[in-house]
N, C-alpha and C positions, 0 to 999 in steps of 0.2 A: 356663673352664667348659663344659662336653660337653653340645647341646644337646638333651633329651630327643626332641621332636620331628621329622618329615622335614624337611630345611630345601634350599634352593635358593640361591645365589650366583650372582648374576647377573652378566656382567661383558661388558664392550663393544670388540672390538678393535678401537674406532677406524677412521677414515677412509680408511685407509692403509695402508703398511708396519708391519712393529714397532718399529719408533725410538718409534712413536707410542702405544706405549702406557707407562702408568704404570705404575711398580713392586709395585704391591701383585695388580695385572691380571697384571704378566710372572709373576711366583712364585703366583698361584692358577692359572697355566694350567699351569704346572710341575710341578705336584700328578698321581703317574700313581695310573692306573685311577678317576679321580671326576669327568672333565672333558669335555662333551659341544659338541657346537659346530651350533649353525641350519646352518651348510655348511660345505663345507672352500675354498670356491672363493672364497677372501678372503685379502690378502697377506701377513695377519696369524695366518693360522690356520696358518701351519710353526712359531709359538711356543707350538701345544698338542700336545708330541710325544705320540703314543698314544692323542689325543681321538677317540670316535666322533663323529660325524657322523650328522646328519639327513638326508642329502642322498637317501638310497635313497629317501625317504618322498613328494618332488618328485615321481621320476615314476614310485608307486604310488599316488598320488592322483589325488580327480578333480579337487578343486578346492580354490584356499591354506585356504579355510581347512578342510578336510579337514586339508591336514599340520599346520597348527598345533597341532588338536584335538589329529590323532596324537601333537607332539611330545611335548604338556602330559601324556598316559597315561604316554609313557616317562620325563619327568624325574621322574614322582610312583612311578613307579615304584621308579628307580634309587633317590632319595631316601628311601625306606623302605624296601629292603635298603642302606643306608648307615649309616643314620639309628645312634647319635646325629650322626655326623661328617655334613657337608654335599657335593650336586656340584654344581660350577661347570656354569655354563651361558653359555656365550660368543655372542655375536653380531653381526654386522656394525655397526659406526660405534658409535653410543648405543645403551642399553638403554630412554633412553623415548624414542626415536622415532622410529614408523613402526614398529613391532617390537609386531606385534599378539598373536606368541605371548607376551610379555613381558608382555604389559596380560590376556589371558587365564590365565597363572601366577600369576600376583598378584591375581587373582579366586579362585582357587582355595582352601578350605579346606583340604582335607588336609596342604597343605606352605605354612612362614614363607616367606620368602622375603625376600634382600638384594639390593640392584640398589648397584652400585658407579659410580658417576659415571664418564661416558669422554667423550672427543671427541666431536663428533658431526661427518658430513659439512657440517654448515651452517657451520661456524666456519671449515674448509676456501675454503666459497662464497662467505662474506659478503667475507672478502682476499682469493681471485683477481677480484671484479666490482668489489670498491671502494666497494661500498655500504651505510649501515648499515641493518639491514631495518626497525625501527621508525619509520626518520626518511622513509623512502619505503612503509613499507603493505604489504611482502611478502607477500603469500597463500603459506605450507605447504601444496601437495596435492599427493597420489597421482599420475602423466600417466595413467593411465586414469581420474580423473573429472573431467579438463581441459576432455573437452567441453559434461561437462553442464552449466559457468560461465560459459564462456567466449561464450556470445552477449549475455550480461548483466552480465559485469564487464567490468572495462578493465583489473585486475591493478595490481603486475607481478604474478607467479605465478615462484612457486621448486617447479619439477613434478621429485617423484621417483621413482624406481623407472623408471627408461628403461633396462628391462633390453633391449629389440625394435625389431626394422627398425619392426614392424607399432603397436607402440605410439605410437613418432616421427612413423607415416604419423595416425596418428590424432589426434593433436595438432596436424598438420599439417592435416590436412581441417578441424580446428574454428578454425584460424586465422580473425578476420579477412572477409568479404565484399569487404572492399576492402584486402586483402595483397597489396605492391608495394613499388617500392623505395621507395617516402614513408613505409612503416607499417615502424617499428624492428626489430630485425632479432632473433630468438632467441641465446643465449647459451647454443649446447652446453659445458655442462662434467664433461671425462669421465676419469681416473685421476685428481684432484685430491690430490696431495701425493705422487706418486710419478712415477721417474725419466719414466715417458712423458708427463706431463699435458698434456690439449691444453686451454685456453680460448677458443674460438673464434667471434666473430659468425659466424652463414650467416642466406645468405638462407632465406624460406621454402621455396621447394620444395626447396632445398639439405636439408631436416632431417635425412629421412632418410637421404639418400646421403651425408655426411662419415667419418662413423667407423662402425666396428664396436658396437654399444651391449652394453654388459652394466648388472650388479648396480653397477658405479661407475660408472654413466655421467647424466647430471641435466640440469633443461636451468632456464636460466633467461630469462623471456618477459616483457620491458618493457610498461609502462604505455603501453597503446592511448591515445592522444591524441585526443577529439572531434574529429568533424571540421568545421569549419564551414561545409563546406557543406549536410550533411543537419541539419534541418526538424522541426522537435517533428512541424510535419505530412506528410512523409515518414513520420514512425515511424508515426505513426499509420494510414497508405496501407498500409505494409507491414503492419500489425496486424489491416485487415481486410480488406488479402487473406489472408491467413493463416485468417482465420478462412471465409473464402468457401472458402477450400480443406478445413476442417474438417468445413462442412457439407454439404458436399458426397463426402467421399470413408472423411471416422472414423464406423462405426454408431452410435459412444458420442455422439457430437456431433449427427450425422442426430436423435435418438433426444429431446432434449430440447425442455422446452417452458418457457415462461416459474413454470408450479408448479413442474415438477422442478428447477428450478435458486436454488429461493428457498432452500433451505439455504444452500446453498453462496455464495450470496451472501451471508446472513445468518456466515456461517463467516470470510469473507474482509473483513468488516468490522471482524471484534471481535479477528480477525488482526493488521489492519491497527492498532489499539487499544496491543494490546499488543507488536505492535516501536516504533508511538510512548514505546507508559512506559516502554522498554528502553534506548530514547535517550540512548548516555552520552559522544559526540564522536568513539568510536572507524570506525576504517573499517565491521569487519565488522557493527557499529551500524547505519550509515549504509546497508550491499548491503544488511540487512534490510528494513528499512521501505524500499527501494525496488522490492526481490522481491517484498512485500508488496502496494506500491499498485500494483505492477502485473497480481499477479493479482486483486486487485478492477477496474481497469481493463478488465481481460478481460471480467466480468463483466457492466457496462458496456457492452461491443461485443457479448459476446455476447442480452441484451436487446432491443438496438436492432436486430441482425439480425434474430432477431427479428417482430418487430414489420414491418421493410423486408417480409418474407416474407408477412408479412400484410397488407401495402399500406398499414398506419397510420404512417408515418410512419419514418425513419433517421437514420444518425450524424449529420448533415451540420443534420438536423433538431435535434435532441438538443445539440449545439451550439449551433446559429445564437437557439433556443428560450433559452440560459441566458445567453449573449450577451447580448441585447436587454433582457433582462431585468434584467441586471446595469448596463449602463446605465440605463434608466427607475432605478433603484432606488439609481441614484447623485446625485441632479440637485446636489448639492454640488462631486460634479465635473467632470458633462457637460452640467450648468447653470445656471443662477441662483442657486439654495436656498443658502444658507449656514449651515452645520454648523461647530461652530467646535468639536464633544466626540467623543466616541465615546458617549455617550448621547440625543447630541442628531440623535448620524448613527442609533441604533437607534431612537427615536421617529418621525422621518423615514421607516423603513422600515416602520415596522406601520401606519401613515396609508397609504403607495403600496397596501402590500399587502392591505391592505382595500377599497382605492377599486380595485384591481384586478382581485380576486377578486370583489365586488360582499356581500364576507359583512359581517352585522352585528354580527359579535362577536369581538373578537383569538381569543377560544379557537378559534373553527372551524380547522380543520386539522389541528388536535394530534391523533391518534390514542390514544385512549382504554388503545388494548394496551400503549402501552409501559413498562417496568420503574418500578417508584412511586413510585424515589427522582427517574430523571428524568422523569415527569408531572408532580410537587409542583417541580422545579425552572422547567419551561419555562412552568406557570401561574403560578406566582409574578413570574417575568420580564415576562410577561402584566397580572399583577393591578398591580403598580407602573409598566406604561406606561399607564395606566388610573385611577390613582391610588388606587388601592386596596391596600391594608398589609397580606399577609396575617401576620402575624405583627407586632401590635399592641405596642409599649410596654410598657404593663400587662399584657400575659399571661407575663411570666417565673418569676412569683413560684407562678402556679398550674403551669405547666409543670415546675416544681420538686415542687412537690405532688405531678401523676402519679404523677411517676418517684416519692420517695420512697410510693409507697403502692401502685405495681405488686412493689418489691424489694420491702418487707413480704410481702406475698401470695404472691411468688415464692418466700422464706422459712417461708412457712408451710405450701405445699404439699405434698406428697407421693410426693417422688419414684417411687414403684411403682405407685403409682393409675393407671392408664389414665386418667382422667379428675379427676386433681388437685382442680380448682378449679370440680365444674362446678354448673352452670347462672350460670352468672359469666360464661360465655364471652362476649355482645356484648355490655356492661358493658366489659371488660375489652378487647375489640377497638376500642372505640372510645375508652378508653386509650392504646393504644400506637397509635392508629393518628395519636390528637395528639402524642403523646411525639416519632414518628418525624416530623412536621407539620412541626413547630417548630422540629426539629433542620434536616431538608429548607430550611428556607425561609432559619433563621439561611444555613446555608452558599450558598447563591444570593447569600442579599446581603450578604455577607464576599470572594463573591468566590471561594469554594471548590466544586469540582465535589467534589456529596454521594454522586453511584454511586460515585467515584473514591476519594473517599477510604474511603468505606469496601469495597471492595475489597482497596486496601492494608493496611486494617486485619484485613481478613479473610487476607490471603496472610500476614501479619506472623503470624498464628495458625499459620500450617500451617508457618511455619517454625519456629516452636516443638514442633511436634506432632513435625516432623520428624527437629531437635537430641534431642527423647526418644527415637527410634527408633531414632538412630544413623545416619539415612536424608540420604546429600547432596540436598543441593534440585536439583540439576543436573542431579540424577538422572530426578525424577518428570516426566510426565506424562501424558497422557488417557487411561489407558490400562482 
């Protein structure tokens, strides 16, 4: 049945020669007059006799993004002219692996797009390396982006698009500082599946001197082992030295104050919480948490540096103070106090803290500006530590009655009115407060984080909204 809308069928040329093409793809490439190649510089491109390539766009466009946008425009125009018959667009490897033009084409609502699966260079790479990528946690990435993550992640990596000596040089310069004979050597994967296939481990300093790379060259970077001779103190010293450099040479860092950094500190705290919530046991989630903890640590180093410049304290003072405080507040570990349960540890902690700071009340030191649910949870915990029950057992009936009354009022309210329950605001404020207080204190008693529970329920509502709108949840950001 002929299609009514302009249509593009996307096929992959596979990772090597035409012998790896599927029968369906080979038949489509033989269709006269309607086949387009992203590039003719591929061993299997000869199977598309008479096809038009977009190689000239790479010479005339300023950036790769411009190339891919121009390709999409030409494909859409060709599909409109050929409708209702489809045009065929052939790309190297698999259409769904590192193919930005296909990604743009699929997002364009002017055409329908069908993608035929194809063999990827990844399949040949795993076979050549003799590894299971899932078992060793390989991260696939563009070679041009390697420098951004090499300093904070240990790998392993499979780097695609190693098409020039310049890129291989950039990768070499991004190698760990201690790169040497003891460091696992990278493996060059060149022309996989072709007669001149090369799979060779090379020393880091020979990385850009071994082969003449092209678009069929990739690189496997094994995981860098954690150095036994590098301590946490060494790494902290490097971070402090970096802070010194930034304060001396960077105009932005030099202009910051405690006050100007406050929004960044709050943001980093929330990003750490998001990363903790997303922990699912995967390498990616752990790497994300590591990154966010590092960002938070940098904020602490920054504030300590500012205090040091003011002659107040430095990072060593911060570390020393928290070390000594924790030793003093753990007499059951470092002294002769007995504590056989977590509750007893908390009780001892509160007593020591009250004595240390000369406080008259356990509520001192709790910021009144905390989010209400968090404030309630903290105060409920403090109340129970001094024998005050914030939510008496007999209060449940009153809470249920309050909820019923509020539901009835909400049902009777007129949505169109600016103030549907005028004159009752103070009364309802108290009732809603009692209701929320009861829920928050019950959550604390049950060991449930009320703030997190409400956040997860709110995010579930967001998911419901996105489902109705047909918007993918992973595409939503804080725009």
